[in-house]
N, C-alpha and C positions, 0 to 999 in steps of 0.2 A: 223687033228685039227677040221675040220668041222664036222666029225662024232662024235668026242668026245663032242663038244659043243652041238650037237643035242641030244646026249644021256643025258647029264647033265641037260640041260635047256629045252629039248623037244621043239625045235624050230619049227619043222614041225607040231607037235601036236597043237601048239599055233598059227599056221599060220603066222610065222614071219621068219626073216632071220638075219644073222649076221649084214648086212648093216643097216637094220631097227633098230635093237637094239642099234647099235652104234650111229645112228642119234638120237634116243630117249634119250639115256644116255647123249649125248652131249648137247641136248636141255635142259634137266632137269638141268644139271650143270650150263649152262649159265643163266637160269632163276633164279636160287637161289644163284648165285655167289656173290650177294650183301652182303650176310651174312659174307663173309670173311672179309669185311671191316666195316660192321655195328656192328658186335659183339664186336670187340676191342674198337670201339668208345663208345659203351654203358657201357661196363664193366670197362673202364678206369675211369668212374665216381666214382667207388668204390675204386680206388687206384691201380688197376691192371695194369701191364705193357702191353701196346697195342701190341707190337711185339710178346710177348709170347702168348697172347690170340689169335692172328691170327694163330700162328703155332698150338696151341691146338685145335682151331676150325677146321682147315684143317685136322689134323690127326684123331680127334675123329669123324668127319663127314665121312671121308674115311673109317674108321674101321666099324662104324655102318652101313653105306651104303653097304659095302662089305658083312657084315654078313646077312643083309636083302636079298641080292641077292643070296648068297650061301645057306642059311638055308631055308628061306621062299620062295625063287625063284620069288619074286615080284619086279617090276621096281619102287620101292618106295624109294626115297633117304631120308637121314636123316641129320640133322644139328642142332646146337643150336637154340632153339625156340625163335622167336620174341615175346615179351610179357613176357615170363619167364625171359629173360635177364633183362628187365626193372624192374620186381618185385625183382630180385636179387640185382641189383645195386641201384635202387632208394628207394625201400621200406625196404628190409632187411638190406642193408648196410647204406643207407642214413637216412631214417626216424627212423628205429629201432636202428641204431647205431652199428650193429655188424660188425666185420672185414670180409673182403672178404674170408679170410682163413676159418673162422667159417661157412660162407655161403656156401662155397664149401663143407664143411663137411656135411651140411644139405642136399645138393644136392646128395652127395654120399650115405647117409643113405636112402633117398627116392628111389634112383635108385636100391640100394641093395634089398629093400623090393620088388620092381618091378621085379627084377630078380627072387627072390624066388617064387613069385606068378606065374610068367611065367613058371617056371620049374614045378610047381604044376598043370599046365593046366587050370588055372582059367579064362584066358582071352578069350579062344575060346568059352567058355560057355556064357560069357557076350555078345560077338558079336552075337552069335546065338540067345540070348534072346531078342535082340532089334527087335521090330516088323517091318515088311516090310515097312509099311507106313513111319516110322521114319527113316529107312535106306535110302529110296529114298529122304525124306525131307532133311536129312543131306547132301546128295550129291548136291541137288539143292541149299541149303543154302550156301554151300561152293562155288558153282559156282557163285552165286550172289556176295559173298564176294570177290572172286578172281577178278571178273570184276570191282567191286567197288574200290578195292585196286589199280588195274591197272589204273583206271581213276584218282585216287588221285596221283599216282606216276608221271603222266605226267602233272598234273595241269588242267585236263579237268573238274574236280569237285573240289571246294575249300571251305574252311570254310567261311560261310556267316552269319553274325550276324542276329539273328531273325528267321532264317529258318535252321540253322545248316550247310546245304550244298547248293551250288548253282553252276551255270556254271562258268568256269574259263575264262581266256583270250584266245579266239580262235585264236588270231593273234600272240600269243607268240611262240617262237621257240620250246620249249619242247612239246607244244600241237600239233603244226604242224608236228613235227618229229614223234610223237607217232601216229597221225592219218595216216601219210604216212605208218608207219609200219603196222598198222591195215589193211589198204586197200590193201597193197602189199601182206600181208599174206593171206588175204581173197581171193584175185584174184588167187594166187597160189594154194590155196586149191580148189577153184572152177574148176581150170584147172587140178586138180589132180596131181600136181607136188610133187614128193617125197621130203621130207625135207622142206616143205613149212614154217613151224614155225621157223626152224633153219635158213633158208635163210632170213626170215624176220628179225630175231634178228641181224644177221650179217650186212645186208643192212642198217638197222636203225642205228647201231653203226657207220658204216663208213660214212654215210651221216651226222651224228651228229658232226663229226670232223670239216668239213669246216663251219658248222653252229655255232661252238663254244660251243655246248652243251656237247659234249664228249671230254674229255682231253686225248691226246696221250702223255703218259709219258715214252714211251720206251716199251721194251718187257721183258728183263731179270732183275732179282734182287736177291741178296743173301737172303736166309731165315733168319729171326731174331732168336735170342736165345730163347729157351723155358724155360730155367733154372729159371727165376724169378717166374714162376707159377707151375713148374713141381713138383708134390707131395708135394705141400705147403698147402694142405687142412688140416683143424683142425677138425678131427672127434670127438675126446674127448671133445673138446670145444663146439661142437654142442650139445652134450649130457648135458654137465655141465651147459650151459646157458639156458636150458629149452626151446629149440627151437622146441618143439613137434608140435606146431601149424604151424610153418613155414615149417617143414618137411612134414606135412599133406597137406599144400597148394601146395608145389612142386609136391608131389605125385598125388594129385587130378587133377591138371592142366595137368600133363604129361599123366595121364591115359586117360582122356576124349579128350584131343587134339589128342592123338594117335588113340583111338578108332574111333573118328569122321573122322579123315583123312583116316584111313584104309577103313572104310565103304564107305565114299564118293568117294574116288578114285577108290576103287574096284567096286563100282556100275557103274561108268563110263566105266571101262575097261572090265566089264563082268566077274570078278573074283568070285563073289558070286555064290554059288551053292545051290539052294533051300533055300536061305536066310542065308546060312552059309559061312564063309570064310575059305577055307582049309588052314591049316598050320598057323592059327591065333596066336597060342601060340609061334610059332617060330618067327613070325613077331614081336610080343610084346617083345620076348626075345632079339632080335636084338636091339630094341628100348631101352630096359633097360640097356643092356651092353654099348650102346652109352652114356647114362647118367653117368654110373659109370666111364667109361674110360675118359669122358669129365671132370668129377670132379677131377680125378687123374692128368690129364694133365693141367687143369687150365681153364675150361670154364663152363658155366651154362648148364642147362638141354638140352639134345639132344633128338630130337623127329622127327617123320615122317613129311615130308613136303608136303603141298598141291601143291607146285610148280611141284611135280612129275607128276601132271596131264598134264603138257605141253609135257613131254616126252611120256606119254601114248597117248596123242593126235597125237603125231608124229609117233605112231605105235608100241612103246615098249610094249611087253607083257610078258617078262620073266626077271629073275634076271640078265641075261647077260647085260642088259642095265646098271644095277648098277655097274658092273665091270668097265665100261667106266666112269661113274660118279665118282666113287672112285678114279680112276686113275687121273682124272682131278683135284680133290681136292688136291692130292699129288703134281701134277705138278704145281698147283697154288702157291706152296711154292716158286718156282723158277720163275714163270711167273706172279707174282702178279701185275705188271703194266698192263699187257694185260687183266687179269681178271678184274681189276679195271675199265678198259675202258668199259666193258660190264655192270658191276653192280655198277659203280660209281655214286656219287651224282652230282646233278646240282642245284645250288641255284638260285631261281627266286622269287622275291618279298617276301623274307624271308622264302620261302617254300623250303624244301629239297626234290628234285624230283629225280626219277630214270626213265627217259623217254625211255630208250632202252628196259627195261624189261616190260614196260607197255603194249605194243601191244600183246605179247603172253598171258599175264594174261587176258586181255579183251577177246581174242579169245577163250581161254580155258574155261572161265566162261560160254560162250555161249554153248560150247560142253557139259558142265556138267549138265545144267539144263534140258536136254532132258528127264531125268527120272521123271520129274514132272507129266507126263501123267500116270504113274503107281500108283499114290497115289489114294486111294479110297475116293474121295472128297464127294461123296454122303452120306457116313457114317460119321456123325459129330464126333463120338468117335475116328475116324481115321484121318479125314480131318483137324479138328481144331488143334489138337496137331502137325500135320505135318505143318500146316500153321505157327503156332507159332515158330516152329523150323526153318522153311525157312526164316521168317522175322527177327527173333532175331539174327541169326548168322551174317548177313551183317550189321545190325544196331548197333550191339555191337562190331563187329569185333572179335568175340569170338565163336569158335566152342563149347566150354564147356558151355557157357551160353545158346546157342541154344539147346543143348542136355538137359540141366537142365529144361528149359521151356517145352520141348517136353515130357520128362519123367514124370514130375509133372502133367501136364494137362492130359496126356494119362491115368495115374493111377486114377486120380479123376473121369474123365468122364466114364471110364470103370466100376468103382465101383458104381457110382450113376445110371448107366444105367442097372445094373444087369449083366454086362458082365465081372465082376472082375476075373473070373476063366480063362479068355483068356490071362491074363497078367502073365508073368513069375515073380516069386518071386524076382528075382534079380532087375527087373525094379522097383518094390515097394521099395526094400531096398535102391537103389540109389536115388529114388525120395525123400525118407525121409532124406537121407544124404544131398541132395541138399537143402532141406528146412532148415535143421539145419545149413547148411553153410551160408544161407542168414540171418538167425536169429542171428547167432553168430557174423558174420562179418558186 
């Protein structure tokens, strides 16, 4: 078995082991397990059955994550995207008034287009076309965003009138629990303890039980039925109702969230080779299949998760880690109470917090910003677009917006400085598309 795994995933070549990949895959799952419960809560606003959505979320995440591991060989997990699900439920179904069946049809169409373009080999060229300064900036921006989200999840930073954000209540239980998790994880990392991030997550969760922050609701539970959403999408309805703009938005968000995550996480892990991501088209294909299968099962757009950076920080370097992450998504169907203990919510002062997964996000954010030293800050045509990318991603909590500001400013500055030929035509194309998107919307 060890020899077979080494041949398939090239463990020795990637300087990793079965144990390390298992720790990495487990850490990634625990960090993103909140989506199992968050997704049903969001989509239920559109009238979808919560239990069916939970099952669809687990199965589609397991399938897409497994494909990423087997085809692209990267330890990057996938699941329904936060933000996309809100656009699905609140905007498309709520504000625009379409049924969730038609919205699923729109997701299916956008995913199908994604699949076709992946098979055509388009995405590898796009990743290669992104200049190095923006590649590093995307990684740094995601790092800041991850840490910022982690601080929000524990209430360390809170909504503050007049200044947007401010310091939270440092004496509150969720903040104290999260700071404990951060310090414990940091100490274990300094002492070079293997599995430091995973140990930190588990220790934080168990300490949260007596504090009343983490709810223990048991271990086993029977999976709900998926029948209320299984194959209930309305593809024809999506065409007939003229949802071209909605399909475009689903596609656009999926494309650049995925590209941004792949570039950011790959920069951290050292997967980029001379600015190119090997097997990029296979990675995008796995992402696209996840979206299509998710729509068929009954959930919104599936995409690559930045939380995969926690598993990579734990040492994961191959697709073998994804095998373990996929396994846990399927096991979660039966162990949902235990998974909920890790990714569950805690309400404090009307804030919905997730203090157990806050510490690994804060730590991984630190690990991801190290590529900031590789940006050519002295060259304004490189440094300023990189800065805009870095600052916009955490400030808007959107990878896509950060890439948009980076692409647009990079194209303009290179043109006016007489260096326009240094820019790949695809960057110009998407810069124009981003501008049109802002004008139209």
